[in-house]
NUTI-121271 format. One record per residue (C-alpha): residue number from 1; residue in three letters; x, y, z. Coordinates in nm, 2 decimals, always signed. Example, Ala and Ser with C-alpha at 12.3 -4.5 7.8 and 13.67 -1.06 7.14 Angstrom:
BEGIN
+-----+------+--------+--------+--------+
|  nr | rest |      X |      Y |      Z |
+-----+------+--------+--------+--------+
|   1 |  Ala |  +1.23 |  -0.45 |  +0.78 |
|   2 |  Ser |  +1.37 |  -0.11 |  +0.71 |
+-----+------+--------+--------+--------+
//
This chain:
BEGIN
+-----+------+--------+--------+--------+
|  nr | rest |      X |      Y |      Z |
+-----+------+--------+--------+--------+
|   1 |  Met | +18.47 |  +5.29 | +28.52 |
|   2 |  Ser | +18.30 |  +5.63 | +28.50 |
|   3 |  Asp | +18.19 |  +5.79 | +28.17 |
|   4 |  Thr | +18.45 |  +6.06 | +28.19 |
|   5 |  Ala | +18.74 |  +5.81 | +28.21 |
|   6 |  Val | +18.72 |  +5.75 | +27.83 |
|   7 |  Leu | +18.72 |  +6.12 | +27.73 |
|   8 |  Pro | +19.05 |  +6.23 | +27.57 |
|   9 |  Ala | +19.25 |  +6.49 | +27.76 |
|  10 |  Ala | +19.27 |  +6.84 | +27.61 |
|  11 |  Thr | +19.58 |  +6.85 | +27.38 |
|  12 |  Gly | +19.79 |  +7.16 | +27.36 |
|  13 |  Tyr | +19.99 |  +7.25 | +27.05 |
|  14 |  Ala | +20.33 |  +7.43 | +27.03 |
|  15 |  Leu | +20.39 |  +7.69 | +26.76 |
|  16 |  Arg | +20.64 |  +7.59 | +26.50 |
|  17 |  Arg | +20.86 |  +7.90 | +26.43 |
|  18 |  Asp | +20.97 |  +7.81 | +26.08 |
|  19 |  Arg | +20.60 |  +7.76 | +25.98 |
|  20 |  Cys | +20.46 |  +8.09 | +26.11 |
|  21 |  Val | +20.38 |  +8.40 | +25.90 |
|  22 |  Ile | +20.24 |  +8.72 | +26.05 |
|  23 |  Glu | +20.19 |  +9.01 | +25.80 |
|  24 |  Val | +20.08 |  +9.36 | +25.91 |
|  25 |  Ser | +19.98 |  +9.65 | +25.69 |
|  26 |  Pro | +19.82 |  +9.99 | +25.78 |
|  27 |  Arg | +19.49 | +10.10 | +25.63 |
|  28 |  Pro | +19.51 | +10.23 | +25.36 |
|  29 |  Pro | +19.78 |  +9.98 | +25.26 |
|  30 |  Leu | +20.09 | +10.20 | +25.23 |
|  31 |  Val | +20.34 |  +9.92 | +25.31 |
|  32 |  Arg | +20.33 |  +9.56 | +25.43 |
|  33 |  Gly | +20.56 |  +9.41 | +25.69 |
|  34 |  Arg | +20.63 |  +9.07 | +25.84 |
|  35 |  Leu | +20.69 |  +8.98 | +26.20 |
|  36 |  Thr | +20.87 |  +8.68 | +26.34 |
|  37 |  Ala | +20.72 |  +8.48 | +26.62 |
|  38 |  Thr | +20.96 |  +8.36 | +26.89 |
|  39 |  Gly | +20.72 |  +8.12 | +27.05 |
|  40 |  Gly | +20.36 |  +8.03 | +27.12 |
|  41 |  His | +20.11 |  +7.78 | +27.25 |
|  42 |  Trp | +19.74 |  +7.69 | +27.17 |
|  43 |  Thr | +19.50 |  +7.46 | +27.34 |
|  44 |  Pro | +19.18 |  +7.42 | +27.12 |
|  45 |  Gly | +18.88 |  +7.57 | +27.28 |
|  46 |  Ala | +19.09 |  +7.76 | +27.53 |
|  47 |  Ala | +19.39 |  +8.00 | +27.53 |
|  48 |  Leu | +19.61 |  +8.10 | +27.24 |
|  49 |  Thr | +19.94 |  +8.28 | +27.31 |
|  50 |  Val | +20.19 |  +8.40 | +27.04 |
|  51 |  Thr | +20.51 |  +8.59 | +27.13 |
|  52 |  Leu | +20.63 |  +8.84 | +26.87 |
|  53 |  Asp | +20.96 |  +9.01 | +26.82 |
|  54 |  Pro | +20.89 |  +9.37 | +26.70 |
|  55 |  Gly | +21.25 |  +9.42 | +26.60 |
|  56 |  Ser | +21.21 |  +9.14 | +26.34 |
|  57 |  Leu | +20.98 |  +9.36 | +26.13 |
|  58 |  Arg | +21.08 |  +9.31 | +25.76 |
|  59 |  Thr | +20.95 |  +9.56 | +25.50 |
|  60 |  Pro | +21.04 |  +9.67 | +25.15 |
|  61 |  Ile | +21.14 | +10.02 | +25.29 |
|  62 |  Pro | +21.50 | +10.02 | +25.42 |
|  63 |  Phe | +21.55 | +10.10 | +25.79 |
|  64 |  Leu | +21.17 | +10.10 | +25.87 |
|  65 |  Gly | +21.21 |  +9.80 | +26.10 |
|  66 |  Arg | +21.45 | +10.01 | +26.32 |
|  67 |  Ala | +21.15 | +10.22 | +26.43 |
|  68 |  Phe | +20.99 |  +9.92 | +26.60 |
|  69 |  Arg | +21.27 |  +9.80 | +26.82 |
|  70 |  Gly | +21.17 |  +9.72 | +27.17 |
|  71 |  Glu | +21.06 |  +9.44 | +27.40 |
|  72 |  Glu | +20.88 |  +9.13 | +27.29 |
|  73 |  Leu | +20.51 |  +9.16 | +27.23 |
|  74 |  Thr | +20.27 |  +8.89 | +27.35 |
|  75 |  Phe | +19.94 |  +8.83 | +27.18 |
|  76 |  Thr | +19.69 |  +8.65 | +27.40 |
|  77 |  Ala | +19.34 |  +8.53 | +27.35 |
|  78 |  Ala | +19.14 |  +8.37 | +27.63 |
|  79 |  Glu | +18.92 |  +8.17 | +27.41 |
|  80 |  Val | +18.94 |  +8.06 | +27.05 |
|  81 |  Ala | +18.66 |  +7.92 | +26.84 |
|  82 |  Glu | +18.76 |  +7.65 | +26.59 |
|  83 |  Asp | +18.49 |  +7.64 | +26.33 |
|  84 |  Pro | +18.53 |  +7.90 | +26.20 |
|  85 |  Phe | +18.86 |  +7.99 | +26.36 |
|  86 |  Val | +18.78 |  +8.32 | +26.55 |
|  87 |  Val | +19.03 |  +8.49 | +26.77 |
|  88 |  Glu | +18.96 |  +8.80 | +26.98 |
|  89 |  Gly | +19.26 |  +8.91 | +27.20 |
|  90 |  Ser | +19.50 |  +9.19 | +27.26 |
|  91 |  Val | +19.86 |  +9.28 | +27.19 |
|  92 |  Ala | +20.04 |  +9.59 | +27.35 |
|  93 |  Gly | +19.70 |  +9.71 | +27.48 |
|  94 |  Arg | +19.54 |  +9.71 | +27.13 |
|  95 |  Thr | +19.24 |  +9.49 | +27.05 |
|  96 |  Val | +19.29 |  +9.23 | +26.78 |
|  97 |  Arg | +19.01 |  +9.05 | +26.60 |
|  98 |  Leu | +19.09 |  +8.77 | +26.35 |
|  99 |  Arg | +18.86 |  +8.54 | +26.16 |
| 100 |  Gly | +18.97 |  +8.24 | +25.94 |
| 101 |  Asp | +18.97 |  +7.86 | +25.94 |
| 102 |  Val | +19.17 |  +7.55 | +26.03 |
| 103 |  Arg | +19.33 |  +7.46 | +25.69 |
| 104 |  His | +19.48 |  +7.13 | +25.79 |
| 105 |  Arg | +19.45 |  +6.90 | +26.09 |
| 106 |  Asp | +19.61 |  +6.56 | +26.15 |
| 107 |  Ala | +19.77 |  +6.36 | +26.43 |
| 108 |  His | +20.08 |  +6.57 | +26.43 |
| 109 |  Gly | +19.95 |  +6.92 | +26.41 |
| 110 |  Val | +19.72 |  +7.19 | +26.30 |
| 111 |  Val | +19.76 |  +7.47 | +26.04 |
| 112 |  Val | +19.54 |  +7.78 | +26.09 |
| 113 |  Trp | +19.49 |  +8.09 | +25.87 |
| 114 |  Ala | +19.31 |  +8.41 | +25.98 |
| 115 |  Ala | +19.29 |  +8.77 | +25.88 |
| 116 |  Gly | +19.15 |  +9.07 | +26.06 |
| 117 |  Thr | +19.22 |  +9.41 | +26.22 |
| 118 |  Val | +19.41 |  +9.56 | +26.51 |
| 119 |  Leu | +19.21 |  +9.85 | +26.63 |
| 120 |  Pro | +19.37 | +10.19 | +26.69 |
| 121 |  Ala | +19.54 | +10.25 | +27.02 |
| 122 |  Arg | +19.33 | +10.45 | +27.27 |
| 123 |  Arg | +19.64 | +10.64 | +27.38 |
| 124 |  Lys | +19.94 | +10.71 | +27.17 |
| 125 |  Pro | +20.27 | +10.59 | +27.31 |
| 126 |  Arg | +20.47 | +10.87 | +27.48 |
| 127 |  His | +20.82 | +10.75 | +27.43 |
| 128 |  Ala | +20.81 | +10.64 | +27.07 |
| 129 |  Gly | +20.92 | +10.79 | +26.75 |
| 130 |  Arg | +20.70 | +10.99 | +26.51 |
| 131 |  Leu | +20.63 | +10.69 | +26.28 |
| 132 |  Val | +20.53 | +10.46 | +26.57 |
| 133 |  Arg | +20.29 | +10.72 | +26.71 |
| 134 |  Leu | +20.14 | +10.77 | +26.36 |
| 135 |  Leu | +20.07 | +10.40 | +26.32 |
| 136 |  Ala | +19.94 | +10.37 | +26.67 |
| 137 |  Gly | +19.64 | +10.58 | +26.57 |
| 138 |  Arg | +19.56 | +10.38 | +26.26 |
| 139 |  Arg | +19.37 | +10.06 | +26.21 |
| 140 |  Leu | +19.61 |  +9.78 | +26.10 |
| 141 |  Arg | +19.53 |  +9.47 | +25.89 |
| 142 |  Val | +19.68 |  +9.15 | +26.01 |
| 143 |  Glu | +19.70 |  +8.81 | +25.83 |
| 144 |  Ile | +19.84 |  +8.50 | +26.00 |
| 145 |  Ala | +19.93 |  +8.15 | +25.89 |
| 146 |  Ile | +20.06 |  +7.93 | +26.17 |
| 147 |  Glu | +20.14 |  +7.56 | +26.21 |
| 148 |  Phe | +20.10 |  +7.42 | +26.56 |
| 149 |  Val | +20.25 |  +7.08 | +26.64 |
| 150 |  Thr | +20.17 |  +6.82 | +26.91 |
| 151 |  Glu | +20.53 |  +6.70 | +26.98 |
| 152 |  Pro | +20.80 |  +6.93 | +27.10 |
| 153 |  Val | +20.98 |  +7.11 | +26.81 |
| 154 |  Thr | +21.35 |  +7.02 | +26.79 |
| 155 |  Glu | +21.62 |  +7.27 | +26.73 |
| 156 |  Ser | +21.68 |  +7.13 | +26.38 |
| 157 |  Ala | +21.32 |  +7.20 | +26.28 |
| 158 |  Arg | +21.35 |  +7.56 | +26.38 |
+-----+------+--------+--------+--------+
//
């Protein structure tokens, strides 16, 4: 038997939708909003992918979420460090840098927390409303708390 035969295979985790919080606020913090994740996957030491629904934005300002209707956004990071939890990736062409830690880990899953910034867009979107174009030029603060699980998530857990 070779030495590599006893190494464990890389384990991937699926995002648990009911245990995922993504909060976004502009700088300076005028308003804070929450986004809903529709799916995601993470393999420690490798790629992280989280799919977001921009139309799910919930804020204390009525009808503000309507300004962000559109297609799903996908956050991708090619490599993720675990200790400390550091993510550098992109969403909708904007660079995202998050730093945090793994808060809980057991045989069934992992809970991560991180906070950081979304850098301003290099180009403002052409076919967007005034508010979306305004926010595209600003730095945004992002805070995430996500639970990833090893086994497939059943519909009843969602």
